[in-house]
MMTF fields as JSON, N, C-alpha, C and O atoms, coordinates in Angstrom:
{
  "mmtfVersion": "1.0.0",
  "mmtfProducer": "UNKNOWN",
  "numBonds": 463,
  "numAtoms": 464,
  "numGroups": 116,
  "numChains": 1,
  "numModels": 1,
  "chainsPerModel": [1],
  "groupsPerChain": [116],
  "chainIdList": ["A"],
  "bondAtomList": [4, 2, 8, 6, 12, 10, 16, 14, 20, 18, 24, 22, 28, 26, 32, 30, 36, 34, 40, 38, 44, 42, 48, 46, 52, 50, 56, 54, 60, 58, 64, 62, 68, 66, 72, 70, 76, 74, 80, 78, 84, 82, 88, 86, 92, 90, 96, 94, 100, 98, 104, 102, 108, 106, 112, 110, 116, 114, 120, 118, 124, 122, 128, 126, 132, 130, 136, 134, 140, 138, 144, 142, 148, 146, 152, 150, 156, 154, 160, 158, 164, 162, 168, 166, 172, 170, 176, 174, 180, 178, 184, 182, 188, 186, 192, 190, 196, 194, 200, 198, 204, 202, 208, 206, 212, 210, 216, 214, 220, 218, 224, 222, 228, 226, 232, 230, 236, 234, 240, 238, 244, 242, 248, 246, 252, 250, 256, 254, 260, 258, 264, 262, 268, 266, 272, 270, 276, 274, 280, 278, 284, 282, 288, 286, 292, 290, 296, 294, 300, 298, 304, 302, 308, 306, 312, 310, 316, 314, 320, 318, 324, 322, 328, 326, 332, 330, 336, 334, 340, 338, 344, 342, 348, 346, 352, 350, 356, 354, 360, 358, 364, 362, 368, 366, 372, 370, 376, 374, 380, 378, 384, 382, 388, 386, 392, 390, 396, 394, 400, 398, 404, 402, 408, 406, 412, 410, 416, 414, 420, 418, 424, 422, 428, 426, 432, 430, 436, 434, 440, 438, 444, 442, 448, 446, 452, 450, 456, 454, 460, 458],
  "bondOrderList": [1, 1, 1, 1, 1, 1, 1, 1, 1, 1, 1, 1, 1, 1, 1, 1, 1, 1, 1, 1, 1, 1, 1, 1, 1, 1, 1, 1, 1, 1, 1, 1, 1, 1, 1, 1, 1, 1, 1, 1, 1, 1, 1, 1, 1, 1, 1, 1, 1, 1, 1, 1, 1, 1, 1, 1, 1, 1, 1, 1, 1, 1, 1, 1, 1, 1, 1, 1, 1, 1, 1, 1, 1, 1, 1, 1, 1, 1, 1, 1, 1, 1, 1, 1, 1, 1, 1, 1, 1, 1, 1, 1, 1, 1, 1, 1, 1, 1, 1, 1, 1, 1, 1, 1, 1, 1, 1, 1, 1, 1, 1, 1, 1, 1, 1],
  "groupList": [{"groupName": "MET", "atomNameList": ["N", "CA", "C", "O"], "elementList": ["N", "C", "C", "O"], "formalChargeList": [0, 0, 0, 0], "bondAtomList": [1, 0, 2, 1, 3, 2], "bondOrderList": [1, 1, 2], "singleLetterCode": "M", "chemCompType": "L-PEPTIDE LINKING"}, {"groupName": "ASN", "atomNameList": ["N", "CA", "C", "O"], "elementList": ["N", "C", "C", "O"], "formalChargeList": [0, 0, 0, 0], "bondAtomList": [1, 0, 2, 1, 3, 2], "bondOrderList": [1, 1, 2], "singleLetterCode": "N", "chemCompType": "L-PEPTIDE LINKING"}, {"groupName": "GLY", "atomNameList": ["N", "CA", "C", "O"], "elementList": ["N", "C", "C", "O"], "formalChargeList": [0, 0, 0, 0], "bondAtomList": [1, 0, 2, 1, 3, 2], "bondOrderList": [1, 1, 2], "singleLetterCode": "G", "chemCompType": "PEPTIDE LINKING"}, {"groupName": "PHE", "atomNameList": ["N", "CA", "C", "O"], "elementList": ["N", "C", "C", "O"], "formalChargeList": [0, 0, 0, 0], "bondAtomList": [1, 0, 2, 1, 3, 2], "bondOrderList": [1, 1, 2], "singleLetterCode": "F", "chemCompType": "L-PEPTIDE LINKING"}, {"groupName": "ARG", "atomNameList": ["N", "CA", "C", "O"], "elementList": ["N", "C", "C", "O"], "formalChargeList": [0, 0, 0, 0], "bondAtomList": [1, 0, 2, 1, 3, 2], "bondOrderList": [1, 1, 2], "singleLetterCode": "R", "chemCompType": "L-PEPTIDE LINKING"}, {"groupName": "LYS", "atomNameList": ["N", "CA", "C", "O"], "elementList": ["N", "C", "C", "O"], "formalChargeList": [0, 0, 0, 0], "bondAtomList": [1, 0, 2, 1, 3, 2], "bondOrderList": [1, 1, 2], "singleLetterCode": "K", "chemCompType": "L-PEPTIDE LINKING"}, {"groupName": "ALA", "atomNameList": ["N", "CA", "C", "O"], "elementList": ["N", "C", "C", "O"], "formalChargeList": [0, 0, 0, 0], "bondAtomList": [1, 0, 2, 1, 3, 2], "bondOrderList": [1, 1, 2], "singleLetterCode": "A", "chemCompType": "L-PEPTIDE LINKING"}, {"groupName": "LEU", "atomNameList": ["N", "CA", "C", "O"], "elementList": ["N", "C", "C", "O"], "formalChargeList": [0, 0, 0, 0], "bondAtomList": [1, 0, 2, 1, 3, 2], "bondOrderList": [1, 1, 2], "singleLetterCode": "L", "chemCompType": "L-PEPTIDE LINKING"}, {"groupName": "THR", "atomNameList": ["N", "CA", "C", "O"], "elementList": ["N", "C", "C", "O"], "formalChargeList": [0, 0, 0, 0], "bondAtomList": [1, 0, 2, 1, 3, 2], "bondOrderList": [1, 1, 2], "singleLetterCode": "T", "chemCompType": "L-PEPTIDE LINKING"}, {"groupName": "ILE", "atomNameList": ["N", "CA", "C", "O"], "elementList": ["N", "C", "C", "O"], "formalChargeList": [0, 0, 0, 0], "bondAtomList": [1, 0, 2, 1, 3, 2], "bondOrderList": [1, 1, 2], "singleLetterCode": "I", "chemCompType": "L-PEPTIDE LINKING"}, {"groupName": "VAL", "atomNameList": ["N", "CA", "C", "O"], "elementList": ["N", "C", "C", "O"], "formalChargeList": [0, 0, 0, 0], "bondAtomList": [1, 0, 2, 1, 3, 2], "bondOrderList": [1, 1, 2], "singleLetterCode": "V", "chemCompType": "L-PEPTIDE LINKING"}, {"groupName": "PRO", "atomNameList": ["N", "CA", "C", "O"], "elementList": ["N", "C", "C", "O"], "formalChargeList": [0, 0, 0, 0], "bondAtomList": [1, 0, 2, 1, 3, 2], "bondOrderList": [1, 1, 2], "singleLetterCode": "P", "chemCompType": "L-PEPTIDE LINKING"}, {"groupName": "GLN", "atomNameList": ["N", "CA", "C", "O"], "elementList": ["N", "C", "C", "O"], "formalChargeList": [0, 0, 0, 0], "bondAtomList": [1, 0, 2, 1, 3, 2], "bondOrderList": [1, 1, 2], "singleLetterCode": "Q", "chemCompType": "L-PEPTIDE LINKING"}, {"groupName": "SER", "atomNameList": ["N", "CA", "C", "O"], "elementList": ["N", "C", "C", "O"], "formalChargeList": [0, 0, 0, 0], "bondAtomList": [1, 0, 2, 1, 3, 2], "bondOrderList": [1, 1, 2], "singleLetterCode": "S", "chemCompType": "L-PEPTIDE LINKING"}, {"groupName": "ASP", "atomNameList": ["N", "CA", "C", "O"], "elementList": ["N", "C", "C", "O"], "formalChargeList": [0, 0, 0, 0], "bondAtomList": [1, 0, 2, 1, 3, 2], "bondOrderList": [1, 1, 2], "singleLetterCode": "D", "chemCompType": "L-PEPTIDE LINKING"}, {"groupName": "TRP", "atomNameList": ["N", "CA", "C", "O"], "elementList": ["N", "C", "C", "O"], "formalChargeList": [0, 0, 0, 0], "bondAtomList": [1, 0, 2, 1, 3, 2], "bondOrderList": [1, 1, 2], "singleLetterCode": "W", "chemCompType": "L-PEPTIDE LINKING"}, {"groupName": "GLU", "atomNameList": ["N", "CA", "C", "O"], "elementList": ["N", "C", "C", "O"], "formalChargeList": [0, 0, 0, 0], "bondAtomList": [1, 0, 2, 1, 3, 2], "bondOrderList": [1, 1, 2], "singleLetterCode": "E", "chemCompType": "L-PEPTIDE LINKING"}, {"groupName": "CYS", "atomNameList": ["N", "CA", "C", "O"], "elementList": ["N", "C", "C", "O"], "formalChargeList": [0, 0, 0, 0], "bondAtomList": [1, 0, 2, 1, 3, 2], "bondOrderList": [1, 1, 2], "singleLetterCode": "C", "chemCompType": "L-PEPTIDE LINKING"}],
  "groupTypeList": [0, 1, 2, 3, 4, 5, 6, 7, 3, 6, 8, 9, 9, 10, 9, 6, 7, 11, 6, 6, 12, 6, 13, 6, 13, 8, 3, 14, 2, 6, 15, 1, 10, 4, 9, 13, 13, 13, 13, 16, 8, 17, 2, 1, 2, 13, 8, 10, 6, 9, 2, 9, 1, 1, 2, 12, 9, 6, 13, 13, 13, 6, 0, 10, 8, 6, 13, 2, 4, 10, 6, 14, 6, 2, 13, 9, 13, 10, 8, 7, 13, 8, 2, 9, 5, 4, 6, 10, 2, 3, 2, 4, 7, 13, 2, 8, 13, 2, 13, 2, 8, 15, 4, 2, 13, 0, 17, 8, 2, 8, 15, 8, 6, 16, 4, 0],
  "groupIdList": [1, 2, 3, 4, 5, 6, 7, 8, 9, 10, 11, 12, 13, 14, 15, 16, 17, 18, 19, 20, 21, 22, 23, 24, 25, 26, 27, 28, 29, 30, 31, 32, 33, 34, 35, 36, 37, 38, 39, 40, 41, 42, 43, 44, 45, 46, 47, 48, 49, 50, 51, 52, 53, 54, 55, 56, 57, 58, 59, 60, 61, 62, 63, 64, 65, 66, 67, 68, 69, 70, 71, 72, 73, 74, 75, 76, 77, 78, 79, 80, 81, 82, 83, 84, 85, 86, 87, 88, 89, 90, 91, 92, 93, 94, 95, 96, 97, 98, 99, 100, 101, 102, 103, 104, 105, 106, 107, 108, 109, 110, 111, 112, 113, 114, 115, 116],
  "secStructList": [7, 2, 2, 2, 2, 2, 2, 2, 2, 2, 2, 2, 2, 2, 2, 2, 2, 2, 2, 2, 2, 2, 2, 2, 4, 4, 4, 7, 3, 3, 3, 3, 3, 3, 3, 3, 3, 1, 1, 4, 4, 4, 7, 7, 7, 3, 3, 3, 3, 3, 3, 3, 3, 6, 6, 3, 3, 3, 3, 1, 7, 1, 1, 7, 3, 3, 3, 3, 3, 3, 7, 6, 6, 1, 3, 3, 3, 3, 3, 3, 3, 3, 6, 6, 3, 3, 3, 3, 3, 3, 3, 3, 3, 3, 6, 6, 3, 3, 3, 3, 3, 3, 3, 3, 1, 1, 7, 3, 3, 3, 3, 3, 3, 3, 3, 7],
  "xCoordList": [27.627, 26.787, 26.687, 25.65, 27.766, 27.777, 26.701, 26.051, 26.502, 25.471, 24.079, 23.186, 23.891, 22.608, 22.283, 21.145, 23.269, 23.063, 22.688, 21.805, 23.358, 23.045, 21.625, 20.896, 21.231, 19.875, 18.834, 17.794, 19.114, 18.198, 18.073, 16.965, 19.182, 19.172, 18.369, 17.546, 18.603, 17.884, 16.381, 15.575, 15.999, 14.589, 13.949, 12.831, 14.654, 14.132, 13.934, 12.916, 14.895, 14.789, 13.599, 12.843, 13.42, 12.324, 10.977, 10.029, 10.88, 9.624, 9.399, 8.277, 10.427, 10.281, 10.088, 9.357, 10.708, 10.656, 9.24, 8.86, 8.441, 7.071, 6.253, 5.436, 6.449, 5.712, 6.093, 5.218, 7.362, 7.808, 7.259, 6.834, 7.264, 6.739, 5.238, 4.734, 4.528, 3.082, 2.728, 1.816, 3.426, 3.086, 3.509, 2.832, 4.599, 5.029, 4.023, 3.875, 3.342, 2.394, 1.0, 0.093, 0.809, -0.483, -0.99, -2.198, -0.109, -0.494, -0.334, -0.459, -0.058, 0.117, -1.146, -2.266, -0.93, -2.049, -1.898, -0.861, -2.968, -2.988, -3.589, -4.573, -2.98, -3.399, -3.516, -2.712, -4.521, -4.641, -4.162, -4.626, -3.238, -2.685, -3.058, -2.704, -3.765, -4.153, -3.172, -2.997, -2.534, -1.491, -2.041, -2.578, -1.9, -2.329, -1.134, -0.27, -1.096, -0.004, -0.489, -1.668, 0.421, 0.077, 0.126, -0.2, 0.53, 0.638, -0.005, 0.246, -0.834, -1.486, -0.479, -0.73, 0.643, 1.64, 2.308, 2.908, 2.206, 2.814, 1.839, 2.204, 0.627, -0.364, -1.095, -0.612, -2.239, -3.044, -3.97, -4.464, -4.198, -5.187, -4.72, -5.544, -3.447, -2.961, -3.267, -3.294, -3.494, -3.696, -2.706, -2.542, -2.054, -1.055, -1.433, -1.79, -1.353, -1.579, -0.232, 0.709, -0.149, 1.062, 0.682, -0.476, 1.659, 1.475, 2.445, 3.565, 2.009, 2.866, 2.92, 1.89, 4.144, 4.347, 5.427, 6.578, 5.047, 5.962, 6.603, 7.784, 5.83, 6.319, 7.103, 7.48, 7.363, 8.102, 7.109, 6.111, 7.392, 6.511, 7.031, 8.233, 6.109, 6.439, 5.28, 4.144, 5.563, 4.493, 3.71, 4.224, 2.449, 1.588, 1.393, 0.516, 2.208, 2.083, 3.433, 4.479, 3.388, 4.627, 5.061, 6.22, 4.143, 4.433, 5.168, 5.938, 4.933, 5.504, 6.26, 5.743, 7.479, 8.26, 8.128, 8.367, 7.755, 7.611, 8.518, 8.653, 9.133, 9.931, 9.848, 9.592, 10.062, 10.021, 9.661, 9.747, 9.258, 9.033, 7.928, 7.791, 7.141, 6.149, 6.624, 6.866, 6.76, 7.182, 6.007, 4.856, 6.31, 5.293, 4.144, 2.993, 4.428, 3.404, 2.669, 1.766, 3.041, 2.353, 3.074, 2.599, 4.203, 4.995, 5.493, 5.999, 5.346, 5.693, 6.636, 6.482, 7.597, 8.449, 8.499, 8.725, 8.287, 8.181, 8.821, 8.79, 9.393, 9.919, 9.174, 9.106, 8.614, 7.948, 8.764, 9.234, 8.93, 9.649, 9.032, 8.537, 9.079, 8.641, 9.523, 9.571, 10.208, 11.157, 12.224, 12.87, 12.412, 13.409, 12.797, 13.519, 11.487, 10.822, 10.854, 10.718, 11.039, 11.122, 10.5, 10.686, 9.766, 9.169, 9.353, 9.322, 9.541, 9.706, 8.553, 8.25, 7.903, 6.764, 6.953, 7.662, 6.301, 6.33, 4.926, 4.155, 4.599, 3.288, 3.018, 3.933, 1.723, 1.316, 0.113, -0.818, 0.148, -0.999, -1.638, -0.955, -2.958, -3.684, -4.906, -5.811, -4.928, -6.064, -6.135, -5.283, -7.16, -7.371, -7.162, -7.582, -6.528, -6.291, -4.964, -4.322, -4.576, -3.35, -3.248, -4.028, -2.275, -2.055, -0.635, 0.043, -0.217, 1.111, 1.446, 0.564, 2.719, 3.212, 4.247, 4.8, 4.499, 5.521, 6.238, 5.745, 7.425, 8.169, 8.972, 9.49, 9.048, 9.855, 10.867, 11.07, 11.502, 12.537, 11.966, 12.628, 10.757, 10.183, 8.776, 8.187, 8.24, 6.858, 6.744, 7.597, 5.665, 5.335, 3.832, 3.093, 3.393, 1.964, 1.63, 2.44, 0.426, -0.064, -0.522, -0.706, -0.701, -1.244, -2.196, -2.066, -3.145, -4.036, -4.055, -3.884, -4.26, -4.254, -5.442, -5.889, -5.936, -6.991, -6.623, -6.159, -6.842, -6.607, -7.691, -8.869, -7.301, -8.281, -8.897, -9.739],
  "yCoordList": [-38.365, -37.456, -36.099, -35.44, -35.677, -34.412, -34.366, -33.334, -35.436, -35.522, -35.418, -34.814, -36.003, -35.926, -34.479, -34.04, -33.736, -32.338, -31.484, -30.63, -31.714, -30.967, -31.249, -30.331, -32.51, -32.883, -32.278, -31.797, -32.302, -31.723, -30.218, -29.683, -29.537, -28.097, -27.777, -26.861, -28.519, -28.3, -28.519, -27.774, -29.525, -29.795, -28.647, -28.234, -28.137, -27.014, -25.787, -25.104, -25.501, -24.353, -24.528, -23.58, -25.702, -25.965, -25.793, -25.298, -26.189, -26.057, -24.605, -24.11, -23.919, -22.564, -21.505, -20.543, -21.636, -20.604, -20.318, -19.147, -21.292, -20.966, -20.329, -19.449, -20.746, -20.149, -18.688, -17.856, -18.351, -16.968, -16.118, -14.984, -16.655, -15.906, -15.701, -14.626, -16.691, -16.568, -15.515, -14.72, -15.491, -14.53, -13.118, -12.158, -12.965, -11.641, -11.039, -9.819, -11.867, -11.367, -11.135, -10.737, -11.372, -11.165, -9.751, -9.547, -8.776, -7.374, -6.813, -5.605, -7.681, -7.229, -6.569, -6.976, -5.538, -4.856, -3.348, -2.83, -2.657, -1.195, -0.718, -1.275, 0.324, 0.886, 2.4, 3.037, 2.974, 4.423, 4.776, 4.203, 5.715, 6.124, 7.584, 8.461, 7.834, 9.201, 9.7, 9.082, 10.833, 11.386, 12.615, 13.528, 12.623, 13.762, 14.296, 13.539, 15.618, 16.268, 16.766, 17.077, 16.836, 17.362, 18.885, 19.502, 19.497, 20.958, 21.448, 20.9, 22.479, 23.03, 23.626, 23.635, 24.119, 24.72, 23.683, 24.033, 22.419, 21.352, 20.778, 19.887, 21.266, 20.725, 19.572, 18.995, 19.243, 18.187, 17.583, 18.291, 16.319, 15.679, 15.179, 15.046, 14.896, 14.355, 12.863, 12.148, 12.407, 10.982, 10.538, 11.203, 9.418, 8.877, 7.434, 6.665, 7.073, 5.687, 4.975, 5.468, 3.822, 3.003, 1.601, 1.196, 0.877, -0.516, -1.382, -0.966, -2.584, -3.537, -4.8, -5.338, -5.264, -6.472, -7.306, -6.881, -8.505, -9.376, -8.658, -8.859, -7.819, -7.125, -5.862, -5.152, -5.558, -4.352, -3.243, -3.479, -2.039, -0.898, -0.045, 0.194, 0.411, 1.328, 2.3, 1.977, 3.489, 4.47, 4.178, 3.617, 4.58, 4.464, 5.816, 5.977, 6.792, 8.153, 8.659, 8.334, 9.458, 10.069, 11.221, 11.632, 11.749, 12.89, 12.491, 13.28, 11.27, 10.825, 9.522, 8.589, 9.468, 8.244, 7.543, 8.147, 6.293, 5.508, 4.291, 3.667, 3.967, 2.746, 2.237, 3.001, 0.966, 0.382, -1.078, -1.728, -1.59, -3.024, -3.288, -2.574, -4.327, -4.837, -6.209, -7.089, -6.393, -7.679, -8.647, -8.245, -9.92, -10.96, -10.699, -10.984, -10.166, -9.936, -8.61, -8.288, -7.833, -6.589, -5.331, -4.23, -5.464, -4.292, -3.625, -4.295, -2.307, -1.601, -0.443, 0.261, -0.259, 0.931, 1.452, 0.692, 2.752, 3.33, 4.715, 5.44, 5.064, 6.407, 7.0, 6.396, 8.193, 8.933, 10.178, 10.851, 10.481, 11.706, 12.344, 11.669, 13.65, 14.438, 15.679, 16.453, 15.864, 16.97, 16.816, 15.772, 17.856, 17.789, 17.368, 17.207, 17.192, 16.785, 15.271, 14.531, 14.83, 13.393, 13.105, 13.866, 12.008, 11.596, 10.085, 9.334, 9.671, 8.252, 7.85, 8.531, 6.733, 6.262, 4.853, 4.05, 4.556, 3.234, 2.9, 3.795, 1.631, 1.236, -0.225, -1.045, -0.543, -1.941, -2.02, -1.221, -3.005, -3.348, -4.602, -5.479, -4.673, -5.842, -6.02, -5.187, -7.103, -7.327, -6.277, -6.234, -5.418, -4.411, -2.984, -2.036, -2.815, -1.467, -1.422, -2.448, -0.225, -0.06, 1.346, 2.225, 1.555, 2.884, 2.966, 1.957, 4.203, 4.404, 5.864, 6.722, 6.144, 7.504, 7.793, 6.878, 9.066, 9.48, 10.703, 11.39, 10.956, 12.158, 12.632, 11.841, 13.934, 14.576, 15.471, 15.374, 16.337, 17.19, 18.198, 18.527, 18.69, 19.705, 19.334, 20.075, 18.218, 17.862, 16.409, 15.577, 16.124, 14.753, 14.574, 15.543, 13.333, 13.093, 11.624, 10.791, 11.319, 9.943, 9.615, 10.509, 8.347, 7.904, 6.727, 5.97, 6.609, 5.445, 4.935, 5.709, 3.653, 3.067, 2.123, 1.481, 2.061, 1.119, 0.468, 1.122, -0.838, -1.537, -1.149, -1.096, -0.88, -0.506, -1.741, -1.633],
  "zCoordList": [5.941, 6.68, 5.977, 6.048, 5.296, 4.592, 3.506, 3.339, 2.779, 1.748, 2.35, 1.755, 3.528, 4.217, 4.591, 4.423, 5.094, 5.466, 4.261, 4.348, 3.146, 1.931, 1.47, 1.093, 1.498, 1.083, 2.027, 1.579, 3.328, 4.302, 4.078, 4.095, 3.871, 3.628, 2.36, 2.365, 1.286, 0.03, 0.222, -0.335, 0.999, 1.259, 2.032, 1.725, 3.031, 3.822, 2.933, 3.044, 2.055, 1.153, 0.214, 0.001, -0.341, -1.275, -0.579, -1.189, 0.676, 1.418, 1.836, 1.73, 2.303, 2.852, 1.785, 2.02, 0.624, -0.389, -0.877, -0.898, -1.267, -1.686, -0.572, -0.844, 0.668, 1.785, 1.956, 2.2, 1.836, 1.968, 0.824, 1.045, -0.389, -1.525, -1.389, -1.715, -0.924, -0.781, 0.257, 0.033, 1.384, 2.425, 2.036, 2.403, 1.31, 0.884, -0.093, -0.149, -0.852, -1.838, -1.254, -1.985, 0.038, 0.68, 0.475, 0.357, 0.43, 0.33, -1.076, -1.279, -2.053, -3.432, -3.962, -3.653, -4.771, -5.407, -5.303, -4.889, -5.692, -5.661, -4.339, -3.852, -3.769, -2.494, -2.617, -3.297, -1.956, -1.798, -0.408, 0.579, -0.325, 0.958, 1.201, 0.413, 2.281, 2.668, 3.722, 4.772, 3.42, 4.286, 5.004, 4.376, 6.312, 7.128, 7.889, 8.332, 8.036, 8.758, 10.111, 10.285, 11.056, 12.373, 12.39, 13.405, 11.278, 11.193, 9.905, 8.831, 10.012, 8.822, 7.843, 6.638, 8.331, 7.444, 6.546, 5.529, 6.916, 6.108, 5.088, 4.321, 5.069, 4.163, 4.819, 5.793, 4.296, 4.897, 3.847, 2.969, 3.934, 3.085, 1.741, 0.837, 1.555, 0.282, 0.175, 1.177, -1.048, -1.304, -2.371, -3.394, -2.128, -3.047, -3.371, -2.478, -4.641, -5.049, -5.118, -5.739, -4.479, -4.556, -4.989, -4.892, -5.461, -5.811, -5.025, -4.726, -4.695, -3.995, -4.842, -5.25, -5.1, -5.892, -5.216, -5.113, -4.752, -4.01, -2.836, -2.552, -2.15, -0.979, -1.267, -0.335, -2.544, -2.926, -3.266, -3.946, -2.789, -2.996, -4.148, -4.267, -4.994, -6.082, -6.238, -5.892, -6.757, -6.925, -8.193, -9.16, -8.149, -9.311, -9.968, -10.817, -9.577, -10.073, -10.559, -9.996, -11.611, -12.097, -11.199, -11.242, -10.381, -9.51, -8.232, -7.686, -7.756, -6.485, -6.705, -7.319, -6.203, -6.253, -4.908, -3.862, -4.934, -3.704, -3.784, -4.837, -2.666, -2.579, -1.163, -0.232, -0.999, 0.336, 0.295, -0.747, 1.44, 1.575, 2.585, 3.579, 2.315, 3.251, 3.702, 2.875, 5.009, 5.558, 5.555, 5.386, 5.742, 5.719, 6.681, 6.35, 7.862, 8.878, 8.676, 9.448, 7.646, 7.347, 7.771, 7.495, 8.431, 8.802, 7.517, 6.616, 7.444, 6.212, 6.505, 7.503, 5.637, 5.653, 4.223, 3.281, 4.072, 2.74, 2.72, 3.714, 1.591, 1.362, 0.179, -0.891, 0.38, -0.688, -0.979, -0.062, -2.252, -2.605, -3.839, -4.74, -3.844, -4.988, -5.039, -4.082, -6.136, -6.217, -5.146, -5.053, -4.335, -3.267, -1.923, -0.939, -1.88, -0.644, -0.5, -1.473, 0.746, 1.017, 2.38, 3.329, 2.469, 3.74, 3.891, 2.917, 5.129, 5.448, 6.343, 7.323, 6.005, 6.781, 7.283, 6.676, 8.416, 9.02, 9.5, 9.844, 9.523, 10.02, 9.764, 9.692, 9.627, 9.451, 8.534, 8.631, 7.635, 6.8, 7.372, 7.903, 7.256, 7.723, 6.836, 6.839, 6.08, 5.18, 4.095, 3.208, 4.162, 3.123, 3.621, 2.957, 4.766, 5.285, 6.041, 6.267, 6.418, 7.173, 7.719, 7.353, 8.601, 9.166, 9.721, 9.916, 9.965, 10.523, 10.66, 10.625, 10.815, 10.968, 9.892, 9.283, 9.668, 8.713, 9.264, 10.159, 8.701, 9.055, 7.842, 7.054, 7.735, 6.706, 7.385, 8.596, 6.626, 7.215, 8.211, 9.196, 7.975, 8.862, 9.35, 10.137, 8.902, 9.21, 9.639, 9.327, 10.364, 10.749, 10.608, 10.434, 10.684, 10.592, 10.619, 11.026, 10.181, 10.14, 8.727, 7.9, 8.46, 7.182, 7.418, 8.38, 6.509, 6.475, 5.04, 4.098, 4.878, 3.536, 3.371, 4.321, 2.145, 1.77, 0.453, -0.481, 0.402, -0.87, -1.864, -1.512, -3.091, -4.135, -4.75, -5.641]
}
């Protein structure tokens, strides 16, 4: 019976792994993210280019470092930093767009994203 369990487990892994990889890559590509602040003193209207590869987020700019993850269903969590400033964002991607909220040490706001 032990051999049967191992074979069943291996079969499940072989079937599930390609499905997980395929869904994680649904959002792969280049994205433009427009960041808006709820306060004029925090600045408003910045745009950041990010890239997503196998669900992992990376920045496409030398000025901004981006890291984070996109889940299979489109839930996203990302950290953006430049110099000593850092902001954490959460939201959802769907198809070719997305939106969410972000917060930094002294500021908060919203973001929208479009696939390039």
